C-alpha positions as CSV (number, residue, x, y, z in Angstrom):
1,M,-105.7,130.8,74.9
2,S,-102.8,132.6,73.3
3,V,-102.0,132.3,69.6
4,T,-98.4,131.8,68.7
5,T,-96.5,132.7,65.5
6,D,-96.3,129.0,64.6
7,D,-100.1,128.8,64.8
8,L,-100.4,131.7,62.3
9,D,-97.8,130.2,60.0
10,L,-99.4,126.7,59.9
11,P,-102.0,127.5,57.2
12,R,-99.3,129.3,55.1
13,D,-97.0,126.3,55.4
14,R,-99.7,124.0,54.4
15,Q,-100.6,126.1,51.4
16,S,-96.9,126.2,50.4
17,R,-96.6,122.5,50.7
18,A,-99.7,122.0,48.6
19,R,-98.4,124.3,45.9
20,N,-95.0,122.5,45.9
21,L,-97.0,119.3,45.6
22,H,-98.4,120.6,42.3
23,W,-95.0,120.5,40.7
24,Q,-94.0,117.2,42.3
25,L,-97.1,115.5,41.0
26,A,-96.6,117.1,37.6
27,G,-93.1,115.6,37.5
28,V,-94.5,112.2,38.5
29,L,-97.1,112.4,35.7
30,V,-94.3,113.1,33.2
31,L,-92.3,110.1,34.4
32,C,-95.4,107.9,34.2
33,A,-96.2,109.1,30.7
34,L,-92.6,108.4,29.5
35,L,-92.8,104.9,31.1
36,S,-96.2,104.3,29.3
37,L,-94.6,105.2,26.0
38,Q,-91.5,103.2,26.7
39,V,-92.9,99.8,27.6
40,G,-95.5,97.4,26.2
41,A,-96.1,94.0,24.8
42,A,-94.3,94.9,21.6
43,D,-90.5,95.1,21.7
44,V,-90.5,98.8,20.7
45,T,-89.1,101.4,23.2
46,L,-89.3,105.1,23.3
47,T,-85.6,105.5,23.7
48,A,-84.9,103.5,20.6
49,L,-87.4,105.6,18.6
50,I,-85.9,108.9,19.9
51,G,-82.4,107.6,19.0
52,K,-83.6,106.9,15.4
53,L,-85.1,110.3,15.1
54,L,-82.0,112.0,16.4
55,S,-79.9,110.0,14.0
56,G,-82.1,110.9,11.1
57,T,-83.3,107.3,10.6
58,E,-86.9,107.0,9.3
59,L,-89.2,105.1,11.6
60,G,-90.7,101.9,10.3
61,Q,-94.4,101.4,9.7
62,I,-94.8,99.1,12.7
63,E,-93.0,101.5,15.0
64,R,-95.1,104.5,13.9
65,V,-98.3,102.4,14.4
66,I,-97.2,101.3,17.9
67,L,-96.2,104.7,19.1
68,F,-98.7,107.1,17.4
69,D,-101.7,104.8,16.9
70,I,-101.6,102.6,20.1
71,R,-99.5,104.0,22.9
72,L,-99.9,107.7,22.5
73,P,-103.8,107.7,22.3
74,R,-103.8,105.2,25.2
75,L,-101.6,107.4,27.3
76,T,-103.8,110.4,26.5
77,M,-107.0,108.5,27.4
78,G,-105.4,107.3,30.6
79,I,-104.6,110.8,31.7
80,L,-108.1,112.1,30.9
81,V,-109.9,109.2,32.6
82,G,-107.7,109.2,35.7
83,A,-108.0,112.9,36.2
84,A,-111.7,112.8,35.6
85,L,-112.3,110.0,38.2
86,A,-110.1,111.6,40.8
87,V,-111.5,115.1,40.5
88,S,-115.0,113.7,40.5
89,G,-114.3,111.8,43.7
90,A,-112.8,114.9,45.4
91,T,-115.8,117.0,44.3
92,M,-118.3,114.5,45.6
93,Q,-116.6,114.1,48.9
94,G,-116.6,117.9,49.3
95,L,-120.2,118.3,48.3
96,F,-121.5,115.5,50.5
97,R,-119.0,116.3,53.3
98,N,-118.4,112.5,53.3
99,P,-114.9,111.0,52.8
100,L,-116.5,107.8,51.4
101,A,-118.4,109.5,48.6
102,D,-117.4,108.8,45.0
103,P,-118.9,109.4,41.5
104,G,-121.0,106.3,41.9
105,I,-123.0,108.0,44.6
106,V,-124.9,110.1,42.1
107,G,-125.7,107.2,39.9
108,V,-123.1,107.7,37.2
109,G,-121.5,104.3,37.5
110,A,-124.8,102.4,37.7
111,G,-126.5,104.4,35.0
112,A,-123.5,104.0,32.7
113,G,-123.4,100.3,33.4
114,L,-127.0,100.0,32.5
115,G,-126.5,101.9,29.2
116,A,-123.6,99.7,28.3
117,V,-125.5,96.5,29.0
118,L,-128.4,97.8,26.9
119,A,-126.1,98.5,24.0
120,I,-124.3,95.2,24.2
121,V,-127.3,93.0,24.7
122,L,-129.9,94.8,22.6
123,G,-127.7,96.6,20.1
124,A,-128.2,94.0,17.5
125,F,-132.0,94.7,17.4
126,L,-131.4,98.4,16.5
127,P,-132.1,99.5,12.9
128,V,-129.2,98.9,10.6
129,W,-128.8,102.7,9.9
130,V,-128.3,103.3,13.7
131,Q,-125.7,100.5,13.9
132,D,-123.9,101.9,10.9
133,L,-124.0,105.5,12.3
134,T,-122.7,104.6,15.7
135,G,-120.3,101.7,14.8
136,N,-118.0,100.8,17.6
137,Q,-119.1,103.9,19.5
138,L,-122.5,102.5,20.4
139,T,-121.5,101.1,23.8
140,P,-119.6,104.2,25.0
141,F,-122.4,106.5,23.8
142,A,-125.1,104.4,25.5
143,A,-123.0,104.3,28.7
144,F,-122.6,108.1,28.7
145,L,-126.3,108.6,28.1
146,G,-127.1,106.2,30.9
147,G,-124.8,108.0,33.4
148,W,-126.2,111.4,32.5
149,G,-129.8,110.2,32.5
150,T,-129.5,108.6,35.9
151,T,-127.9,111.8,37.3
152,L,-130.7,114.0,35.9
153,V,-133.4,111.8,37.4
154,L,-131.5,111.8,40.7
155,Y,-131.2,115.6,40.6
156,R,-134.9,115.9,39.9
157,V,-135.9,113.6,42.7
158,S,-133.7,115.4,45.3
159,T,-134.6,119.0,44.3
160,R,-137.7,120.6,45.7
161,H,-138.7,124.3,45.5
162,G,-135.4,125.1,43.9
163,R,-133.3,123.5,46.7
164,T,-131.4,120.3,46.4
165,S,-131.2,118.0,49.5
166,V,-127.8,116.3,49.8
167,A,-129.3,113.7,52.1
168,T,-132.1,112.9,49.7
169,M,-129.6,112.7,46.9
170,L,-127.6,110.2,48.8
171,L,-130.5,107.9,49.5
172,A,-132.0,108.3,46.1
173,G,-128.6,107.5,44.5
174,I,-128.6,104.2,46.5
175,A,-132.1,103.4,45.3
176,L,-131.4,104.3,41.6
177,G,-128.2,102.3,41.7
178,A,-130.0,99.2,43.0
179,L,-132.7,99.7,40.3
180,A,-130.1,100.1,37.5
181,G,-128.3,97.0,38.9
182,A,-131.5,95.0,38.8
183,L,-132.3,96.0,35.3
184,S,-128.7,95.2,34.2
185,G,-129.0,91.8,35.9
186,I,-132.2,91.0,33.9
187,L,-130.3,91.8,30.6
188,V,-127.3,89.8,31.6
189,Y,-129.5,86.9,32.3
190,I,-130.8,86.9,28.7
191,A,-127.4,87.6,27.1
192,D,-125.6,85.0,25.1
193,D,-122.0,83.8,25.7
194,R,-120.4,86.4,23.4
195,Q,-122.4,89.2,25.0
196,L,-121.5,88.0,28.5
197,R,-117.8,88.1,27.6
198,D,-118.2,91.7,26.3
199,L,-120.1,92.7,29.5
200,T,-117.5,91.1,31.7
201,F,-114.6,92.9,30.1
202,W,-116.4,96.2,30.0
203,G,-117.2,95.9,33.7
204,M,-113.6,95.3,34.6
205,G,-112.4,98.4,32.7
206,S,-109.8,98.8,30.0
207,L,-108.0,101.4,27.9
208,A,-107.3,98.9,25.1
209,G,-109.7,100.4,22.6
210,A,-108.3,103.9,23.0
211,S,-107.9,106.0,19.8
212,F,-107.6,109.6,19.0
213,A,-111.2,109.5,17.7
214,K,-112.3,108.5,21.2
215,V,-110.1,111.1,22.8
216,L,-111.6,113.8,20.6
217,S,-115.1,112.5,21.4
218,V,-114.8,112.7,25.2
219,G,-111.7,114.8,25.8
220,P,-113.4,118.3,25.4
221,L,-116.2,117.3,27.8
222,I,-113.8,115.9,30.4
223,V,-111.5,118.9,30.2
224,V,-114.4,121.4,30.5
225,S,-115.9,119.4,33.4
226,I,-112.6,119.3,35.3
227,G,-112.1,123.0,34.7
228,V,-115.5,123.7,36.1
229,A,-114.8,121.5,39.2
230,L,-111.5,123.2,39.8
231,A,-113.3,126.6,40.0
232,L,-115.5,125.2,42.9
233,G,-112.6,125.0,45.4
234,R,-113.5,128.1,47.5
235,G,-117.2,127.1,47.5
236,L,-116.4,123.5,48.7
237,N,-114.2,124.9,51.4
238,G,-117.1,127.0,52.6
239,L,-119.6,124.1,52.4
240,A,-117.3,122.2,54.8
241,L,-118.5,124.6,57.5
242,G,-122.1,123.9,56.8
243,E,-124.6,125.2,54.3
244,A,-125.8,128.0,56.5
245,T,-122.3,129.3,57.2
246,A,-121.4,128.9,53.5
247,A,-124.4,131.1,52.5
248,H,-123.5,133.6,55.2
249,I,-120.1,134.2,53.7
250,G,-121.5,134.8,50.3
251,I,-121.5,131.4,48.6
252,N,-124.6,130.6,46.4
253,V,-124.9,127.1,47.8
254,Q,-127.7,125.9,45.5
255,R,-125.9,127.1,42.4
256,M,-122.7,125.5,43.5
257,K,-124.5,122.2,44.1
258,N,-126.0,122.3,40.6
259,I,-122.7,123.1,39.0
260,A,-120.9,120.4,41.0
261,I,-123.4,117.7,40.1
262,L,-123.2,118.5,36.4
263,A,-119.4,118.7,36.4
264,V,-119.2,115.2,38.1
265,A,-121.7,113.7,35.7
266,G,-119.9,115.1,32.7
267,A,-116.4,114.1,33.8
268,A,-117.2,110.7,35.4
269,G,-119.8,109.8,32.8
270,A,-117.5,110.4,29.9
271,A,-114.7,108.6,31.6
272,V,-116.8,105.5,32.5
273,A,-118.2,105.5,28.9
274,V,-114.8,105.0,27.3
275,S,-113.0,103.0,29.9
276,G,-115.6,100.9,31.6
277,G,-115.6,100.2,35.3
278,I,-112.5,101.4,37.0
279,G,-112.7,101.6,40.8
280,F,-110.8,103.2,43.7
281,I,-109.2,106.1,41.8
282,G,-112.0,108.5,42.8
283,I,-112.0,107.5,46.5
284,V,-108.4,106.7,47.3
285,V,-106.7,109.7,45.5
286,P,-108.4,112.5,47.5
287,H,-107.8,110.6,50.8
288,L,-104.1,110.3,50.1
289,L,-103.8,114.0,49.2
290,R,-105.7,115.1,52.3
291,L,-103.1,113.2,54.4
292,W,-100.2,114.9,52.5
293,S,-101.4,118.5,52.1
294,G,-104.7,119.0,53.9
295,P,-108.3,119.5,52.9
296,D,-108.1,122.8,51.0
297,H,-110.1,122.1,47.8
298,R,-108.4,125.0,46.0
299,T,-105.3,122.8,45.8
300,L,-106.8,119.4,46.5
301,L,-108.8,119.3,43.2
302,L,-105.8,120.1,41.0
303,N,-103.6,117.7,42.9
304,S,-106.3,115.1,42.5
305,A,-106.3,115.5,38.8
306,L,-102.5,115.1,38.6
307,L,-102.3,112.1,41.0
308,G,-105.3,110.4,39.5
309,A,-103.9,110.7,36.0
310,S,-100.5,109.4,37.2
311,L,-101.9,106.4,39.0
312,L,-104.2,105.3,36.2
313,V,-101.3,105.6,33.6
314,L,-99.1,103.5,36.0
315,A,-101.9,101.0,36.4
316,D,-102.3,100.7,32.7
317,V,-98.6,100.0,32.3
318,I,-98.8,97.2,34.9
319,A,-101.9,95.8,33.1
320,R,-100.0,95.7,29.8
321,V,-96.8,94.1,31.0
322,V,-97.6,91.9,34.0
323,I,-98.8,89.0,31.8
324,A,-97.6,90.2,28.4
325,P,-98.4,89.6,25.6
326,A,-101.9,89.2,27.1
327,E,-103.4,92.1,29.1
328,L,-105.1,92.4,32.4
329,P,-108.3,94.5,32.7
330,I,-107.2,97.8,34.3
331,G,-110.0,97.7,36.8
332,I,-108.4,94.6,38.4
333,V,-105.1,96.4,38.7
334,T,-106.6,99.5,40.4
335,A,-108.6,97.3,42.8
336,V,-105.5,95.2,43.7
337,L,-103.5,98.4,44.3
338,G,-106.3,100.6,45.7
339,A,-108.0,98.3,48.2
340,P,-105.0,97.8,50.5
341,V,-104.2,101.5,50.3
342,F,-107.7,102.4,51.3
343,L,-107.7,99.9,54.2
344,W,-104.4,101.4,55.3
345,I,-106.0,104.9,55.3
346,L,-108.9,103.7,57.3
347,L,-106.7,102.1,59.9
348,K,-104.6,105.2,60.1
349,R,-107.5,107.5,60.5
350,R,-110.0,105.4,62.4
351,G,-109.1,107.1,65.7
352,L,-109.8,110.5,64.1
353,V,-113.2,109.6,62.6
354,G,-114.4,107.4,65.5
355,L,-114.3,104.1,63.6
């Protein structure tokens, strides 16, 4: 079989298209960010504020609070959470070589949910000094510890003689998720009406409580975890050929698995802790990007961060304005938008994957 010039140029064309997509998605993120600052339940627009600043007019107290204390930290949190969920999903799909994998497969979601339920239902029984020390951060902190703890248990179960079995991790993740769900169910059963309301809203996800204090508490961990995941692009490409082949071309497979699991636990655990349950970002975004620019993780991971951030910011805008002045939980918006897209992807690709 002869190889044509077009065949040789195809990977180069795909890489060029993926790099161009970086800039396009960055532009989309900027537009979504401006839209997030422009609209909201309050009748305060970014264009009006910019006009006042250019004319030398001092901003009012309410305008400063809305822009700098509500919308800007909410936008920043949306970018961080969206990027974390999307990059975590792309990393897990590459690690498991399974397009249906997402951060929940390593127990982050179930463990974080159990931590949040424990904090909401049993937080009142903690010593007063602990409640004073944690304040409103008790639920996010407990959710983060729950996600990390479940991940560490899963890693311990699936690692033997220094080698981590991906298949064992998958099955153990299902078992630990079921166990965490059962324990959460017991706590929900004994919760009172106020606690049930808090649990319901946390489970549906929201950025309503965003503040710069929360951004500073989880932002560094999310940024570092995403940066670590981005450095795994070459290794995930090699792993797609199989562990034996990846090791043969010089990739330390076990070390890459360890780093990938810790990066996903850090990024997704921190994101779930501050935003609650937000679905479909981690599974839909990598699928869309593979259709557009191919499976090369060296570009897929960065594009996932940009598109995930854009989609979550856009979903947050919809959640704020669709029933204003009330607000929809953002998890409902991502599910309504993400489920049809995911079904469309499955229908489009079922012939390729034998569905």
